[in-house]
Structure formats: structure tokens, C-alpha cells
C-alpha positions as CSV (number, residue, x, y, z in Angstrom):
1,M,-10.4,40.3,1.2
2,T,-14.0,40.0,3.1
3,S,-14.1,38.7,6.3
4,Y,-16.7,38.0,8.6
5,K,-16.6,37.8,12.3
6,G,-17.6,34.7,13.9
7,L,-15.7,32.9,10.7
8,I,-12.1,31.5,10.2
9,S,-10.3,29.3,8.0
10,F,-7.6,26.9,8.9
11,H,-4.5,26.2,7.0
12,N,-4.4,22.3,6.5
13,V,-1.2,21.0,8.8
14,G,-0.6,17.7,6.3
15,N,-3.4,15.7,5.7
16,S,-4.9,17.5,8.8
17,C,-8.7,18.5,7.0
18,Y,-9.9,16.1,10.0
19,F,-8.8,18.1,13.0
20,N,-9.6,21.1,10.6
21,S,-13.5,20.2,10.5
22,A,-13.4,18.9,14.1
23,L,-12.0,22.2,15.3
24,Q,-14.7,24.0,13.2
25,A,-17.6,22.1,15.0
26,L,-16.6,22.4,18.6
27,L,-15.9,26.4,17.7
28,S,-19.2,26.7,16.3
29,C,-20.8,25.3,19.8
30,T,-21.2,28.0,22.2
31,P,-21.3,26.3,25.1
32,F,-17.7,24.9,24.3
33,R,-16.4,28.6,23.0
34,E,-18.2,30.2,26.7
35,Y,-16.0,27.1,28.5
36,I,-12.9,27.9,27.3
37,S,-13.1,31.6,27.6
38,T,-13.7,31.5,31.1
39,H,-11.3,28.2,31.9
40,N,-7.6,28.6,31.1
41,G,-4.3,27.3,32.3
42,T,-3.1,24.5,30.0
43,P,-1.4,25.1,26.7
44,F,-4.7,23.6,25.4
45,L,-7.1,25.5,26.7
46,T,-4.3,28.9,26.1
47,I,-4.1,27.9,22.1
48,V,-8.1,27.2,21.7
49,N,-8.8,30.4,23.3
50,E,-6.2,32.6,20.7
51,I,-8.2,31.2,18.2
52,I,-11.4,32.0,19.6
53,Q,-10.2,35.0,19.7
54,R,-9.3,35.5,16.1
55,R,-12.1,34.3,15.4
56,N,-13.8,36.9,17.0
57,D,-11.9,39.4,15.0
58,P,-13.2,40.4,11.8
59,K,-9.9,41.5,10.3
60,S,-8.8,38.1,10.9
61,S,-10.1,35.5,8.4
62,T,-7.5,32.4,8.8
63,A,-5.3,30.6,11.7
64,N,-2.7,28.2,11.8
65,P,-3.4,25.3,14.3
66,I,-0.4,23.6,13.6
67,L,0.7,24.2,17.9
68,L,-3.3,22.2,18.8
69,K,-2.2,19.6,16.2
70,R,1.1,19.1,17.9
71,L,-0.6,18.9,21.6
72,L,-3.0,16.4,20.0
73,S,-0.1,14.5,18.8
74,E,2.1,14.4,22.1
75,Q,-1.5,12.8,23.6
76,S,-2.2,10.2,21.3
77,S,0.4,8.8,18.7
78,F,-2.0,7.8,16.8
79,F,-2.5,11.5,15.5
80,K,1.4,12.1,15.0
81,G,2.7,12.6,11.5
82,S,0.6,13.5,9.0
83,G,-1.6,10.8,7.8
84,Q,-5.1,11.1,7.1
85,Q,-7.8,10.2,10.1
86,D,-11.0,10.7,10.9
87,C,-12.6,13.7,12.5
88,H,-14.9,11.7,15.0
89,E,-12.1,10.1,16.3
90,C,-10.2,13.1,16.7
91,L,-13.0,14.4,18.3
92,V,-13.8,11.2,20.7
């Protein structure tokens, strides 16, 4: 299997395409990645930083964002369960 530094795919956790798309968009933004790498301390930032580290490892091609999805669900009941949502709502 060929993998590329700076690229990663995510497992679909239920109907989490909207979440995966939002995460991919955020990870493509250099200022976002730089902010995450210099700020830690919350579970959200720690998990995102781990995903960024996997993304930068040429041997890692996939990640499972289930912990991040759970955190999002705890913040908003709108994202609980496996219902399909909109990417822009997730980003907001």
C-alpha cells in the first residue's frame, strides 16, 4: 500500500461523512495545524494533535476519529447517534 505524508483517510463512524469532511478541511489549513501543535491541554486538542501526527507519518494512511466524534456529540446533542448531518453545521 502506498501512503503519502500529509494525507490521511478516516474510518466512517456511522454516517460521519460530514464529520470526516470537516476534519479534512481543517487539517488542510496550515494555521489550524500550527495552532493545534502549539496548544494542548484539552481532550479535543490532544486528539486532533494525535491525528495530525498520524497524518505526518508516511506509514499511516488511515485514522479512526471516533473519540473526536464522541467529543463533538457531548458538546451538541445534534451530533449524537449516527444520523447524517451537514459539514458546514459541524464546522460551526
